Every structure is written in C-alpha cells, then in structure tokens.
C-alpha positions, 0 to 999 in steps of 0.5 A: 660255754659261759652264760650271762651273769650279773656283776652288780646291781646299784640301788641307793639305800634310801630315798625320800618320798617324792624323790628320785634315784638312779638304778644300774645293772651291770653284767658280763656276756662271756660267750652268751649274747644279751637279749633283754634287760628287765627291772622289777619293783617287787614282783612288778616289771616297770622297764625293759630294754631289748637292744635287738628291737627295730622300733622300740628298744625301751619299754616302760610299764606304769606303776602307781608307786614310782615314774621312770624318767625317760624321753621317747625316741622322737624327742631325743636331742640330736647332734649335727657333725660331719662325716667322711665316707666311701663305698667301704668305710665311714669316718667320724671325726677325730678319725680324719683320714681314710686308711685306703685310697677309695674315692670319698665323699663328705657330708653332714649328718644328724644323729641321736642315741636312737637314730641317724639321719643323713641328707641326702642318703649316700649312694654307696651301700652300707659300709661294713666297717664303721669308725665312730669317735663321737660319743652318743648322748644317752638318756636318763634311762638306757641299757641297764641304767634307770632313773626313777622319780616321784617315789612313794612309800609303797615303792620300798622294798626289793628292786631286782634286775633281770638279764636274759640271754639270746638263743640258743641258751636263753639263760636268765640271771637276776640279782636284787637290792633293797630300797628304803623310802623315807617320809620325813617328819613334819618339822623338827622335834618339839619339847614340851613341859618346860617350866619357867623356873625351877628350884633344886630338887623339883621334878622335871617332867619333859616330853619330846615329839615328832609328827608324821613320819616313816620310818619313825625317827630315834629320839634321845635326850642330852643334859649339858651335851651329855646322854640322859641316863637311861633310867630317867627315860620311858620307852619311846612311843610310836603311833601310826595314823590312817595314812601309815605315818608315825607320830613319836614321843619320848618322855624324860623324868628326873629330880633336878639335882644340884650337880646338874646345875651349871651357873643355875641352869641346865641345857637339855636338848631332844635329838631326832634321827633317822640314820643317814637321812635326817637329824634335827634337834630342839634345845631348851634351858631348865633355869633355877632362881635362888629361893626368896627369904622374907625378913621379919618386921623392922629387921635390918640386914645382919639378922637383928629381927631375931634379937627383936624377937628374943627381947619381946619374948623375955619382956612377956615372961617378966610381966607374967612372973610379976603378976603371979 
C-alpha cells in the first residue's frame, strides 16, 4: 500500500523581527491514515495536530524564538444555524429536504470549529449520515496550517513539517524549508564627508553608513544616476556589536573630474538594500563654484592693469639707465 507523503511545505522566505508568518504543510494520504502533524523550528517542536484526539486536538509547545497564534477551544467563535434531523439523517442548509419519508424535527444549533452544541439534545440516536454544507470557521493555526508571531532573529533557519501515519504502517514523512529573519537598519543610510563646495580636480572622500541591522544591507553609490566605478570604492566593512547587529560602511574616493560635472554639480546617492525586504537611499550634491580671480590695483575690466604694470616697469628701467 502507498504511504503518506508530503506534497508541499510553504514557508515565507523572509520575515522581519517581531513580525509573523503563515506556514502550511500539504500532504496526501493514499491508503494510509494520518495520525498527527508536527511543526519544528530547527530541532524543536512547537506545534502538533492530532485529529483523532478527543479533548486536545492542537498542542502548542512554547519556544523563546516565536509564538504560535492560536485560540484555545473554549474561546472559539461560534455560529448559530437551524438544522433538520430525523432518526437516520442530519440536514444542514442549504440541504433543505430529506431524501426519504422519515419524520423530521427542526431545531437550532450552535457550533464552532471544535464543538457542536444542540439544545435540547436530540432524542434520536446519532445519525449514520451527516449532510454538512455550512463552512466551519477555522482558527489561524489548525491542521497543517500554522500562524507564527513575534519572531526573533534566533528563529532563522530550517522549519520542517512532519506527518505521521496511523497503524499499521506508522510511516512518517518530513519536508523542510528555510526562513530568513531580518532586523532592518535603524533609519536610512547616511553619507558623510560632503564639503560645501569643490573645485574641479579636488579629491572627494565620502563614507556611507547604516546602523544596526541583520543581515547587513549591500551598499552602493551612483554618480549622476550611474553606478560609481568599482575602482573608486573600498570594500564594504561590516562591524557586529554585542547584540549581533551590524553597522555597515562603504567609502568612495575619487578626483572630481570636469567631465562629471553637470551644470557645475555632481549628484551622488548611496543605496542600501536587502533584497525583497529593504531599500533606502541618501542623496547629496557635490557643488562647484568658479575660481575667484583678483584684479590689479586700479585695473579696469578688459585687462588694463597689465598695461599699467608694463608702463611702470619701463619708467624704472629708463631712470636706471640715466643714472649710469
């Protein structure tokens, strides 16, 4: 006979610290009967569903790395509806008419995803057939589906679902998927080292930094919206603190060449990115001003100062010649 097999394990690739995620485990029974479903974070079980259990179908095992979003059975939301039953059948709308001529009784019931309350308790014996057309409301964690919350950095890693068969096979199938937990940087990137003004040919020395994240973002620069040449960049540095969070820096050094200037300016941007999760950028402008040219005393526009200097030098030479 064919055994239980898991067809899919759904785990989101990335979750932020303090956030939540929906996990889902799908399986096929074939000829085997499912006994239990278990979820593990690394080697630690945190959720178990046993459909054949009489009192406690769902068990939660507390872990310091995450919480399971689960409502205990006693507080399950309930729904009220009208049913019609006989000694052989139970009918729930929209099944309106019995397929036989047995005498029927109509009553109001209250049900949840765990319990069925019928006041008063019907006198007929439990029906061998039940027609159920009303969808039962399931909680956020039920069967192979689990909602986790308040995720910490330590929850990162493999999550695996384990489905076990009942007797006589007791076969167990397992399948894993990896969860990445990210702690985003404190604020966006910051660029330091920008001067109030530059002259063409000046050295530009900038540092872009982000604070306290995990994993570290990838830092990059653009100049006038184009990627900065790799030769102008120093390797990115990542420094981890005592809490395991990382401060990252990237240095950019280059000579301010005239061909970079657009109307006297260069637009510089630092981009910090964690793929699919985080992208922020900091922008600044490297501005140049024309060099200041001082004119000679008494000089007028057009360069007459140079002619005055030339005339004075000629007079001095003439006087020196007369005294010889």
